[in-house]
TORPARO-592620 format. One record per residue (C-alpha): x, y, z; residue number from 1. Coordinates in steps of 0.2 Angstrom, whole numbers. Layout:
BEGIN
{{X; Y; Z}; NUM} ...
//
This chain:
BEGIN
{{-153; 203; -75}; 1} {{-147; 190; -88}; 2} {{-129; 197; -85}; 3} {{-131; 194; -66}; 4} {{-136; 177; -69}; 5} {{-123; 173; -80}; 6} {{-110; 181; -67}; 7} {{-118; 171; -53}; 8} {{-117; 153; -63}; 9} {{-99; 157; -66}; 10} {{-95; 161; -49}; 11} {{-105; 144; -43}; 12} {{-96; 135; -56}; 13} {{-78; 142; -51}; 14} {{-81; 139; -32}; 15} {{-87; 121; -37}; 16} {{-71; 117; -47}; 17} {{-61; 125; -33}; 18} {{-64; 109; -24}; 19} {{-58; 98; -38}; 20} {{-42; 107; -40}; 21} {{-39; 104; -20}; 22} {{-38; 86; -25}; 23} {{-20; 77; -24}; 24} {{-16; 62; -34}; 25} {{-3; 49; -30}; 26} {{4; 35; -42}; 27} {{3; 18; -34}; 28} {{15; 10; -46}; 29} {{33; 0; -43}; 30} {{36; 1; -63}; 31} {{35; 20; -63}; 32} {{26; 32; -76}; 33} {{36; 30; -91}; 34} {{46; 14; -84}; 35} {{59; 25; -76}; 36} {{58; 15; -59}; 37} {{58; -3; -61}; 38} {{56; -12; -44}; 39} {{49; -28; -43}; 40} {{43; -36; -26}; 41} {{46; -54; -21}; 42} {{42; -65; -8}; 43} {{54; -72; 6}; 44} {{60; -86; -6}; 45} {{65; -74; -20}; 46} {{50; -77; -31}; 47} {{41; -63; -39}; 48} {{23; -59; -32}; 49} {{9; -63; -43}; 50} {{-10; -60; -42}; 51} {{-23; -56; -29}; 52} {{-15; -66; -16}; 53} {{-4; -51; -13}; 54} {{-9; -33; -11}; 55} {{1; -16; -10}; 56} {{-4; 0; -2}; 57} {{4; 17; -3}; 58} {{7; 27; 14}; 59} {{11; 45; 12}; 60} {{15; 60; 26}; 61} {{23; 75; 27}; 62} {{36; 68; 36}; 63} {{43; 50; 40}; 64} {{34; 47; 55}; 65} {{16; 53; 49}; 66} {{14; 40; 35}; 67} {{-5; 36; 33}; 68} {{-13; 23; 22}; 69} {{-20; 28; 5}; 70} {{-34; 19; -4}; 71} {{-37; 10; -14}; 72} {{-24; -4; -13}; 73} {{-18; -14; -28}; 74} {{-14; -33; -34}; 75} {{1; -39; -42}; 76} {{1; -43; -60}; 77} {{4; -60; -66}; 78} {{14; -70; -80}; 79} {{30; -59; -86}; 80} {{24; -44; -77}; 81} {{23; -52; -61}; 82} {{31; -42; -46}; 83} {{23; -27; -53}; 84} {{9; -18; -47}; 85} {{-7; -15; -57}; 86} {{-3; 4; -58}; 87} {{-16; 14; -49}; 88} {{-19; 33; -48}; 89} {{-26; 38; -31}; 90} {{-35; 54; -29}; 91} {{-35; 61; -10}; 92} {{-52; 69; -6}; 93} {{-48; 70; 13}; 94} {{-39; 87; 10}; 95} {{-25; 81; 19}; 96} {{-13; 81; 4}; 97} {{-11; 96; -8}; 98} {{-9; 95; -27}; 99} {{8; 98; -34}; 100} {{17; 95; -17}; 101} {{30; 83; -11}; 102} {{26; 70; 2}; 103} {{36; 56; 10}; 104} {{29; 40; 4}; 105} {{31; 20; 7}; 106} {{25; 6; -1}; 107} {{18; -8; 10}; 108} {{14; -26; 3}; 109} {{5; -41; 12}; 110} {{0; -59; 10}; 111} {{-20; -57; 11}; 112} {{-20; -74; 18}; 113} {{-15; -66; 33}; 114} {{-28; -51; 33}; 115} {{-37; -38; 22}; 116} {{-23; -24; 27}; 117} {{-6; -22; 30}; 118} {{-10; -17; 48}; 119} {{-20; -33; 52}; 120} {{-8; -44; 43}; 121} {{8; -35; 51}; 122} {{-1; -35; 70}; 123} {{-1; -55; 68}; 124} {{18; -56; 69}; 125} {{19; -71; 57}; 126} {{30; -63; 43}; 127} {{22; -62; 24}; 128} {{23; -42; 25}; 129} {{35; -31; 18}; 130} {{39; -12; 15}; 131} {{50; -2; 4}; 132} {{63; 12; 11}; 133} {{54; 29; 12}; 134} {{55; 39; -4}; 135} {{47; 55; -9}; 136} {{33; 58; -23}; 137} {{27; 74; -31}; 138} {{7; 74; -31}; 139} {{-2; 78; -46}; 140} {{-19; 88; -46}; 141} {{-36; 86; -52}; 142} {{-48; 99; -60}; 143} {{-48; 110; -74}; 144} {{-31; 105; -81}; 145} {{-26; 88; -71}; 146} {{-8; 84; -68}; 147} {{-1; 67; -65}; 148} {{11; 64; -50}; 149} {{29; 61; -52}; 150} {{28; 43; -47}; 151} {{39; 35; -33}; 152} {{57; 42; -33}; 153} {{70; 30; -24}; 154} {{59; 15; -24}; 155} {{69; 0; -23}; 156} {{64; -20; -24}; 157} {{61; -27; -7}; 158} {{55; -44; -1}; 159} {{42; -50; 11}; 160} {{47; -58; 27}; 161} {{46; -77; 29}; 162} {{30; -82; 32}; 163} {{30; -92; 50}; 164} {{14; -104; 50}; 165} {{3; -103; 64}; 166} {{3; -119; 75}; 167} {{-11; -130; 72}; 168} {{-24; -135; 87}; 169} {{-19; -152; 85}; 170} {{0; -148; 84}; 171} {{-3; -139; 102}; 172} {{-12; -153; 109}; 173} {{1; -165; 103}; 174} {{15; -156; 110}; 175} {{5; -154; 127}; 176} {{2; -172; 128}; 177} {{20; -176; 125}; 178} {{26; -163; 138}; 179} {{13; -172; 152}; 180} {{19; -190; 147}; 181} {{37; -184; 147}; 182} {{32; -175; 166}; 183} {{24; -191; 173}; 184} {{40; -203; 166}; 185} {{52; -191; 174}; 186} {{42; -191; 191}; 187} {{41; -210; 192}; 188} {{59; -213; 189}; 189} 
//
């Protein structure tokens, strides 16, 4: 009887840990593990991105047309490490990605004054967003003997698109008033 309980506990533990083994781990980093990849990110004027004003998110998929965002996103470091992300390991618990498998990945960066996500910032069409070329990453895996991801291979430095300021309400009123004045002068002449 005790033997049956022990076998039952072992089976339950094995099945419980099987879910852990299914979790794929991605590396969100532009400095690479072991500093093998150094790809800082710049603003449109060529300055290194720094601080929480800029965020980066990793997108992954089985092909280049199926990239989906992975959470969490990460801020940029400051000082001598400006341009580089606060390296983050992302554990995918959705089951969409397998451990120890290779996927297409892309790093997307945005100015947080434009929105809380890259999609929101990009949809405004005001610039202040950027994306790396598509690369590949071998996922790691969690579980009994975890393995680390390979990191982003083929990642190169890139810059955000220039930020185009939104016209203010007063500027629009001023332009509208000037157009009305010009039209009235033109008709009277």
